Each structure stands twice: as structure tokens, then as C-alpha cells.
N, CA, C and O atoms as a Maestro MAE file, in Angstrom:
{
 s_m_m2io_version
 :::
 2.0.0
}

f_m_ct {
 s_m_title
 :::
 protein
 m_atom[220] {
  # First column is atom index #
  i_m_mmod_type
  r_m_x_coord
  r_m_y_coord
  r_m_z_coord
  i_m_residue_number
  s_m_chain_name
  s_m_pdb_residue_name
  s_m_pdb_atom_name
  i_m_atomic_number
  :::
  1 25 90.552 -23.443 -293.366 1 A "MET " " N  " 7
  2 3 89.923 -24.452 -293.585 1 A "MET " " CA " 6
  3 2 88.402 -25.259 -292.814 1 A "MET " " C  " 6
  4 15 87.595 -25.996 -293.379 1 A "MET " " O  " 8
  5 25 88.409 -24.652 -290.917 2 A "GLY " " N  " 7
  6 3 87.291 -24.845 -290.370 2 A "GLY " " CA " 6
  7 2 86.544 -23.833 -290.563 2 A "GLY " " C  " 6
  8 15 85.559 -24.186 -289.914 2 A "GLY " " O  " 8
  9 25 86.343 -23.045 -290.892 3 A "LEU " " N  " 7
  10 3 85.014 -22.539 -291.383 3 A "LEU " " CA " 6
  11 2 84.263 -23.020 -292.447 3 A "LEU " " C  " 6
  12 15 83.038 -22.897 -292.442 3 A "LEU " " O  " 8
  13 25 84.900 -23.591 -293.420 4 A "PHE " " N  " 7
  14 3 84.005 -24.549 -294.215 4 A "PHE " " CA " 6
  15 2 83.704 -26.139 -293.992 4 A "PHE " " C  " 6
  16 15 82.757 -26.778 -294.452 4 A "PHE " " O  " 8
  17 25 84.916 -26.669 -293.043 5 A "LYS " " N  " 7
  18 3 84.161 -27.704 -292.422 5 A "LYS " " CA " 6
  19 2 82.662 -27.599 -291.370 5 A "LYS " " C  " 6
  20 15 81.731 -28.404 -291.398 5 A "LYS " " O  " 8
  21 25 82.750 -26.614 -290.655 6 A "GLY " " N  " 7
  22 3 81.887 -25.625 -289.644 6 A "GLY " " CA " 6
  23 2 80.777 -25.757 -290.695 6 A "GLY " " C  " 6
  24 15 80.199 -26.828 -290.513 6 A "GLY " " O  " 8
  25 25 80.489 -25.375 -291.270 7 A "SER " " N  " 7
  26 3 79.632 -24.923 -292.457 7 A "SER " " CA " 6
  27 2 78.595 -25.956 -292.840 7 A "SER " " C  " 6
  28 15 77.379 -26.124 -292.756 7 A "SER " " O  " 8
  29 25 80.204 -26.868 -293.532 8 A "PHE " " N  " 7
  30 3 79.487 -28.013 -294.314 8 A "PHE " " CA " 6
  31 2 78.528 -29.007 -292.848 8 A "PHE " " C  " 6
  32 15 77.317 -29.225 -292.868 8 A "PHE " " O  " 8
  33 25 79.124 -29.281 -292.153 9 A "THR " " N  " 7
  34 3 78.454 -30.320 -290.834 9 A "THR " " CA " 6
  35 2 77.007 -29.515 -290.259 9 A "THR " " C  " 6
  36 15 76.113 -30.047 -289.600 9 A "THR " " O  " 8
  37 25 77.085 -27.736 -290.829 10 A "PHE " " N  " 7
  38 3 75.470 -27.378 -289.976 10 A "PHE " " CA " 6
  39 2 74.824 -27.741 -290.924 10 A "PHE " " C  " 6
  40 15 74.031 -28.627 -290.605 10 A "PHE " " O  " 8
  41 25 74.778 -27.355 -292.384 11 A "ILE " " N  " 7
  42 3 73.935 -27.687 -293.233 11 A "ILE " " CA " 6
  43 2 73.769 -29.041 -293.684 11 A "ILE " " C  " 6
  44 15 72.848 -29.484 -294.370 11 A "ILE " " O  " 8
  45 25 74.476 -29.472 -293.356 12 A "LEU " " N  " 7
  46 3 73.916 -31.409 -293.382 12 A "LEU " " CA " 6
  47 2 73.175 -31.505 -292.264 12 A "LEU " " C  " 6
  48 15 72.053 -31.937 -292.530 12 A "LEU " " O  " 8
  49 25 73.348 -31.269 -291.067 13 A "GLY " " N  " 7
  50 3 72.553 -31.125 -290.112 13 A "GLY " " CA " 6
  51 2 71.207 -30.670 -290.443 13 A "GLY " " C  " 6
  52 15 70.228 -31.406 -290.322 13 A "GLY " " O  " 8
  53 25 71.146 -29.491 -290.851 14 A "MET " " N  " 7
  54 3 70.396 -28.710 -290.958 14 A "MET " " CA " 6
  55 2 69.406 -29.358 -292.606 14 A "MET " " C  " 6
  56 15 68.246 -28.981 -292.768 14 A "MET " " O  " 8
  57 25 69.845 -29.969 -293.276 15 A "GLY " " N  " 7
  58 3 69.050 -30.479 -294.531 15 A "GLY " " CA " 6
  59 2 68.555 -31.721 -293.634 15 A "GLY " " C  " 6
  60 15 67.398 -32.004 -293.944 15 A "GLY " " O  " 8
  61 25 69.157 -32.701 -292.437 16 A "CYS " " N  " 7
  62 3 68.705 -34.284 -292.707 16 A "CYS " " CA " 6
  63 2 67.206 -33.081 -291.659 16 A "CYS " " C  " 6
  64 15 66.012 -33.073 -291.958 16 A "CYS " " O  " 8
  65 25 67.712 -32.441 -290.764 17 A "GLY " " N  " 7
  66 3 66.743 -32.613 -289.639 17 A "GLY " " CA " 6
  67 2 65.317 -32.323 -290.610 17 A "GLY " " C  " 6
  68 15 64.320 -33.045 -290.575 17 A "GLY " " O  " 8
  69 25 65.482 -31.037 -291.515 18 A "VAL " " N  " 7
  70 3 64.613 -30.488 -292.839 18 A "VAL " " CA " 6
  71 2 63.492 -31.851 -292.968 18 A "VAL " " C  " 6
  72 15 62.268 -31.902 -292.844 18 A "VAL " " O  " 8
  73 25 64.518 -32.890 -293.270 19 A "TYR " " N  " 7
  74 3 63.749 -34.162 -294.224 19 A "TYR " " CA " 6
  75 2 63.117 -34.812 -293.079 19 A "TYR " " C  " 6
  76 15 61.966 -35.238 -293.181 19 A "TYR " " O  " 8
  77 25 63.844 -34.928 -291.897 20 A "VAL " " N  " 7
  78 3 63.392 -36.398 -290.759 20 A "VAL " " CA " 6
  79 2 61.496 -35.341 -290.284 20 A "VAL " " C  " 6
  80 15 60.505 -36.057 -290.137 20 A "VAL " " O  " 8
  81 25 61.303 -33.498 -290.096 21 A "ALA " " N  " 7
  82 3 60.528 -33.300 -289.913 21 A "ALA " " CA " 6
  83 2 59.273 -33.002 -291.097 21 A "ALA " " C  " 6
  84 15 58.153 -32.565 -290.828 21 A "ALA " " O  " 8
  85 25 59.692 -33.297 -292.212 22 A "GLN " " N  " 7
  86 3 58.639 -33.639 -293.292 22 A "GLN " " CA " 6
  87 2 58.440 -34.843 -293.196 22 A "GLN " " C  " 6
  88 15 57.303 -35.171 -292.858 22 A "GLN " " O  " 8
  89 25 59.390 -35.854 -293.438 23 A "ASN " " N  " 7
  90 3 58.586 -37.152 -293.286 23 A "ASN " " CA " 6
  91 2 58.076 -38.347 -292.579 23 A "ASN " " C  " 6
  92 15 57.533 -39.406 -292.896 23 A "ASN " " O  " 8
  93 25 58.463 -37.764 -291.505 24 A "TYR " " N  " 7
  94 3 58.286 -38.735 -290.025 24 A "TYR " " CA " 6
  95 2 57.380 -37.705 -289.151 24 A "TYR " " C  " 6
  96 15 57.140 -36.528 -289.420 24 A "TYR " " O  " 8
  97 25 56.985 -38.392 -288.137 25 A "SER " " N  " 7
  98 3 56.169 -37.889 -286.936 25 A "SER " " CA " 6
  99 2 56.922 -37.239 -285.649 25 A "SER " " C  " 6
  100 15 57.158 -37.983 -284.697 25 A "SER " " O  " 8
  101 25 57.250 -36.071 -285.602 26 A "VAL " " N  " 7
  102 3 58.147 -35.906 -284.712 26 A "VAL " " CA " 6
  103 2 57.433 -35.150 -283.581 26 A "VAL " " C  " 6
  104 15 56.507 -34.387 -283.857 26 A "VAL " " O  " 8
  105 25 57.865 -35.356 -282.232 27 A "PRO " " N  " 7
  106 3 56.865 -34.649 -281.263 27 A "PRO " " CA " 6
  107 2 56.918 -33.150 -281.117 27 A "PRO " " C  " 6
  108 15 57.920 -32.627 -281.606 27 A "PRO " " O  " 8
  109 25 56.058 -32.369 -280.553 28 A "ASP " " N  " 7
  110 3 56.304 -31.228 -280.119 28 A "ASP " " CA " 6
  111 2 57.150 -30.797 -279.168 28 A "ASP " " C  " 6
  112 15 57.171 -31.520 -278.171 28 A "ASP " " O  " 8
  113 25 57.739 -30.013 -279.150 29 A "VAL " " N  " 7
  114 3 59.453 -30.111 -278.130 29 A "VAL " " CA " 6
  115 2 58.987 -29.129 -277.189 29 A "VAL " " C  " 6
  116 15 59.366 -28.945 -276.032 29 A "VAL " " O  " 8
  117 25 57.780 -28.302 -278.102 30 A "LYS " " N  " 7
  118 3 57.330 -27.262 -276.930 30 A "LYS " " CA " 6
  119 2 56.843 -27.413 -276.010 30 A "LYS " " C  " 6
  120 15 56.930 -26.834 -274.927 30 A "LYS " " O  " 8
  121 25 55.745 -28.961 -276.666 31 A "LYS " " N  " 7
  122 3 55.075 -29.045 -275.441 31 A "LYS " " CA " 6
  123 2 55.361 -30.033 -274.609 31 A "LYS " " C  " 6
  124 15 54.892 -30.402 -273.532 31 A "LYS " " O  " 8
  125 25 56.748 -30.621 -275.729 32 A "LEU " " N  " 7
  126 3 57.228 -32.058 -274.194 32 A "LEU " " CA " 6
  127 2 58.092 -30.769 -272.834 32 A "LEU " " C  " 6
  128 15 58.312 -30.885 -271.628 32 A "LEU " " O  " 8
  129 25 58.251 -30.089 -273.441 33 A "TYR " " N  " 7
  130 3 58.866 -28.988 -271.987 33 A "TYR " " CA " 6
  131 2 58.354 -28.306 -271.034 33 A "TYR " " C  " 6
  132 15 58.868 -28.090 -269.936 33 A "TYR " " O  " 8
  133 25 57.128 -27.878 -271.501 34 A "ASN " " N  " 7
  134 3 56.043 -27.507 -270.363 34 A "ASN " " CA " 6
  135 2 55.800 -28.482 -270.150 34 A "ASN " " C  " 6
  136 15 55.990 -28.556 -268.936 34 A "ASN " " O  " 8
  137 25 55.281 -29.965 -270.685 35 A "THR " " N  " 7
  138 3 54.745 -30.920 -269.836 35 A "THR " " CA " 6
  139 2 56.150 -31.178 -268.624 35 A "THR " " C  " 6
  140 15 55.814 -31.281 -267.445 35 A "THR " " O  " 8
  141 25 57.378 -31.252 -268.902 36 A "TYR " " N  " 7
  142 3 58.203 -31.802 -268.233 36 A "TYR " " CA " 6
  143 2 58.565 -30.799 -267.133 36 A "TYR " " C  " 6
  144 15 59.057 -31.140 -266.058 36 A "TYR " " O  " 8
  145 25 58.227 -29.275 -267.552 37 A "SER " " N  " 7
  146 3 58.658 -29.040 -266.918 37 A "SER " " CA " 6
  147 2 57.595 -28.555 -265.174 37 A "SER " " C  " 6
  148 15 58.066 -28.177 -264.101 37 A "SER " " O  " 8
  149 25 56.120 -28.782 -265.553 38 A "PHE " " N  " 7
  150 3 54.975 -29.241 -264.575 38 A "PHE " " CA " 6
  151 2 55.246 -29.855 -263.951 38 A "PHE " " C  " 6
  152 15 55.262 -29.627 -262.741 38 A "PHE " " O  " 8
  153 25 55.686 -31.230 -264.641 39 A "VAL " " N  " 7
  154 3 55.856 -32.201 -263.757 39 A "VAL " " CA " 6
  155 2 57.420 -31.937 -262.341 39 A "VAL " " C  " 6
  156 15 57.694 -32.561 -261.316 39 A "VAL " " O  " 8
  157 25 58.008 -30.847 -262.958 40 A "ALA " " N  " 7
  158 3 59.087 -31.016 -261.942 40 A "ALA " " CA " 6
  159 2 58.837 -29.869 -261.296 40 A "ALA " " C  " 6
  160 15 59.016 -30.044 -260.091 40 A "ALA " " O  " 8
  161 25 58.457 -28.617 -261.586 41 A "GLN " " N  " 7
  162 3 57.892 -28.365 -260.455 41 A "GLN " " CA " 6
  163 2 56.583 -28.853 -259.453 41 A "GLN " " C  " 6
  164 15 56.230 -28.263 -258.432 41 A "GLN " " O  " 8
  165 25 56.062 -29.896 -259.935 42 A "TYR " " N  " 7
  166 3 54.896 -30.259 -258.633 42 A "TYR " " CA " 6
  167 2 55.849 -31.489 -257.704 42 A "TYR " " C  " 6
  168 15 55.707 -31.803 -256.522 42 A "TYR " " O  " 8
  169 25 56.826 -32.010 -258.707 43 A "LEU " " N  " 7
  170 3 57.589 -32.680 -258.111 43 A "LEU " " CA " 6
  171 2 58.188 -31.923 -256.991 43 A "LEU " " C  " 6
  172 15 58.057 -32.411 -255.868 43 A "LEU " " O  " 8
  173 25 58.711 -31.007 -257.098 44 A "GLU " " N  " 7
  174 3 59.760 -29.952 -256.235 44 A "GLU " " CA " 6
  175 2 58.768 -29.564 -255.031 44 A "GLU " " C  " 6
  176 15 59.030 -29.663 -253.832 44 A "GLU " " O  " 8
  177 25 57.468 -29.060 -255.656 45 A "LYS " " N  " 7
  178 3 56.640 -28.400 -254.473 45 A "LYS " " CA " 6
  179 2 56.166 -29.420 -253.508 45 A "LYS " " C  " 6
  180 15 55.511 -28.962 -252.572 45 A "LYS " " O  " 8
  181 25 56.345 -30.649 -253.529 46 A "THR " " N  " 7
  182 3 55.736 -31.937 -252.979 46 A "THR " " CA " 6
  183 2 56.531 -32.842 -252.075 46 A "THR " " C  " 6
  184 15 56.139 -33.491 -251.105 46 A "THR " " O  " 8
  185 25 57.758 -32.741 -252.613 47 A "TYR " " N  " 7
  186 3 59.025 -33.341 -252.103 47 A "TYR " " CA " 6
  187 2 59.838 -32.544 -250.860 47 A "TYR " " C  " 6
  188 15 60.452 -33.009 -249.899 47 A "TYR " " O  " 8
  189 25 59.582 -31.117 -251.284 48 A "ARG " " N  " 7
  190 3 60.509 -30.293 -250.460 48 A "ARG " " CA " 6
  191 2 60.087 -30.020 -249.334 48 A "ARG " " C  " 6
  192 15 58.962 -29.768 -248.903 48 A "ARG " " O  " 8
  193 25 61.223 -30.098 -248.814 49 A "LYS " " N  " 7
  194 3 61.880 -29.768 -247.072 49 A "LYS " " CA " 6
  195 2 60.934 -29.087 -246.411 49 A "LYS " " C  " 6
  196 15 60.308 -28.547 -247.322 49 A "LYS " " O  " 8
  197 25 60.484 -28.803 -245.495 50 A "PRO " " N  " 7
  198 3 59.595 -27.533 -244.756 50 A "PRO " " CA " 6
  199 2 60.793 -26.694 -244.288 50 A "PRO " " C  " 6
  200 15 61.976 -26.895 -244.013 50 A "PRO " " O  " 8
  201 25 60.087 -25.843 -244.319 51 A "GLU " " N  " 7
  202 3 61.423 -24.584 -243.957 51 A "GLU " " CA " 6
  203 2 61.443 -24.478 -242.308 51 A "GLU " " C  " 6
  204 15 60.423 -24.567 -241.626 51 A "GLU " " O  " 8
  205 25 62.665 -24.289 -241.821 52 A "LYS " " N  " 7
  206 3 62.721 -23.752 -240.464 52 A "LYS " " CA " 6
  207 2 62.222 -22.923 -239.911 52 A "LYS " " C  " 6
  208 15 62.519 -21.872 -240.479 52 A "LYS " " O  " 8
  209 25 61.153 -22.627 -238.500 53 A "GLU " " N  " 7
  210 3 60.448 -21.991 -238.371 53 A "GLU " " CA " 6
  211 2 61.185 -21.593 -237.365 53 A "GLU " " C  " 6
  212 15 61.614 -22.336 -236.483 53 A "GLU " " O  " 8
  213 25 61.480 -19.665 -237.500 54 A "GLU " " N  " 7
  214 3 62.448 -19.654 -236.403 54 A "GLU " " CA " 6
  215 2 61.400 -18.796 -235.157 54 A "GLU " " C  " 6
  216 15 60.241 -18.494 -235.444 54 A "GLU " " O  " 8
  217 25 62.066 -18.446 -233.645 55 A "ASP " " N  " 7
  218 3 61.013 -17.996 -232.952 55 A "ASP " " CA " 6
  219 2 61.271 -16.503 -232.728 55 A "ASP " " C  " 6
  220 15 60.454 -15.821 -232.109 55 A "ASP " " O  " 8
  :::
 }
 m_bond[219] {
  # First column is bond index #
  i_m_from
  i_m_to
  i_m_order
  :::
  1 1 2 1
  2 2 3 1
  3 3 4 2
  4 3 5 1
  5 5 6 1
  6 6 7 1
  7 7 8 2
  8 7 9 1
  9 9 10 1
  10 10 11 1
  11 11 12 2
  12 11 13 1
  13 13 14 1
  14 14 15 1
  15 15 16 2
  16 15 17 1
  17 17 18 1
  18 18 19 1
  19 19 20 2
  20 19 21 1
  21 21 22 1
  22 22 23 1
  23 23 24 2
  24 23 25 1
  25 25 26 1
  26 26 27 1
  27 27 28 2
  28 27 29 1
  29 29 30 1
  30 30 31 1
  31 31 32 2
  32 31 33 1
  33 33 34 1
  34 34 35 1
  35 35 36 2
  36 35 37 1
  37 37 38 1
  38 38 39 1
  39 39 40 2
  40 39 41 1
  41 41 42 1
  42 42 43 1
  43 43 44 2
  44 43 45 1
  45 45 46 1
  46 46 47 1
  47 47 48 2
  48 47 49 1
  49 49 50 1
  50 50 51 1
  51 51 52 2
  52 51 53 1
  53 53 54 1
  54 54 55 1
  55 55 56 2
  56 55 57 1
  57 57 58 1
  58 58 59 1
  59 59 60 2
  60 59 61 1
  61 61 62 1
  62 62 63 1
  63 63 64 2
  64 63 65 1
  65 65 66 1
  66 66 67 1
  67 67 68 2
  68 67 69 1
  69 69 70 1
  70 70 71 1
  71 71 72 2
  72 71 73 1
  73 73 74 1
  74 74 75 1
  75 75 76 2
  76 75 77 1
  77 77 78 1
  78 78 79 1
  79 79 80 2
  80 79 81 1
  81 81 82 1
  82 82 83 1
  83 83 84 2
  84 83 85 1
  85 85 86 1
  86 86 87 1
  87 87 88 2
  88 87 89 1
  89 89 90 1
  90 90 91 1
  91 91 92 2
  92 91 93 1
  93 93 94 1
  94 94 95 1
  95 95 96 2
  96 95 97 1
  97 97 98 1
  98 98 99 1
  99 99 100 2
  100 99 101 1
  101 101 102 1
  102 102 103 1
  103 103 104 2
  104 103 105 1
  105 105 106 1
  106 106 107 1
  107 107 108 2
  108 107 109 1
  109 109 110 1
  110 110 111 1
  111 111 112 2
  112 111 113 1
  113 113 114 1
  114 114 115 1
  115 115 116 2
  116 115 117 1
  117 117 118 1
  118 118 119 1
  119 119 120 2
  120 119 121 1
  121 121 122 1
  122 122 123 1
  123 123 124 2
  124 123 125 1
  125 125 126 1
  126 126 127 1
  127 127 128 2
  128 127 129 1
  129 129 130 1
  130 130 131 1
  131 131 132 2
  132 131 133 1
  133 133 134 1
  134 134 135 1
  135 135 136 2
  136 135 137 1
  137 137 138 1
  138 138 139 1
  139 139 140 2
  140 139 141 1
  141 141 142 1
  142 142 143 1
  143 143 144 2
  144 143 145 1
  145 145 146 1
  146 146 147 1
  147 147 148 2
  148 147 149 1
  149 149 150 1
  150 150 151 1
  151 151 152 2
  152 151 153 1
  153 153 154 1
  154 154 155 1
  155 155 156 2
  156 155 157 1
  157 157 158 1
  158 158 159 1
  159 159 160 2
  160 159 161 1
  161 161 162 1
  162 162 163 1
  163 163 164 2
  164 163 165 1
  165 165 166 1
  166 166 167 1
  167 167 168 2
  168 167 169 1
  169 169 170 1
  170 170 171 1
  171 171 172 2
  172 171 173 1
  173 173 174 1
  174 174 175 1
  175 175 176 2
  176 175 177 1
  177 177 178 1
  178 178 179 1
  179 179 180 2
  180 179 181 1
  181 181 182 1
  182 182 183 1
  183 183 184 2
  184 183 185 1
  185 185 186 1
  186 186 187 1
  187 187 188 2
  188 187 189 1
  189 189 190 1
  190 190 191 1
  191 191 192 2
  192 191 193 1
  193 193 194 1
  194 194 195 1
  195 195 196 2
  196 195 197 1
  197 197 198 1
  198 198 199 1
  199 199 200 2
  200 199 201 1
  201 201 202 1
  202 202 203 1
  203 203 204 2
  204 203 205 1
  205 205 206 1
  206 206 207 1
  207 207 208 2
  208 207 209 1
  209 209 210 1
  210 210 211 1
  211 211 212 2
  212 211 213 1
  213 213 214 1
  214 214 215 1
  215 215 216 2
  216 215 217 1
  217 217 218 1
  218 218 219 1
  219 219 220 2
  :::
 }
}
């Protein structure tokens, strides 16, 4: 019975996702990921502690 319940939930979620993507302006996730990845890399480089210099 668990297989049918899981399959039904997956199919229902997929159908809702397709409906929303076709009828509403959904942002491009890949562009958002690239933007936030770039910002995270910039912040890491900017605020990273300097490495200890060994003599």
C-alpha cells in the first residue's frame, strides 16, 4: 500500500508543478543558483581570515 501512496503523492506534486510552471511566472532556478553561488564566493574571499605566515 505504501508504494501506491508514494506514487500518488509524486504524481499529484508533479501535476501541480507543471500547472504552476505553465500558468505563472516562475523564476529560473539555475540563474538564481548561479547568482547566489557567485555572491557566496565573493563574501568568502572578502571576509576570510588571512592565513598564518610561517617563518
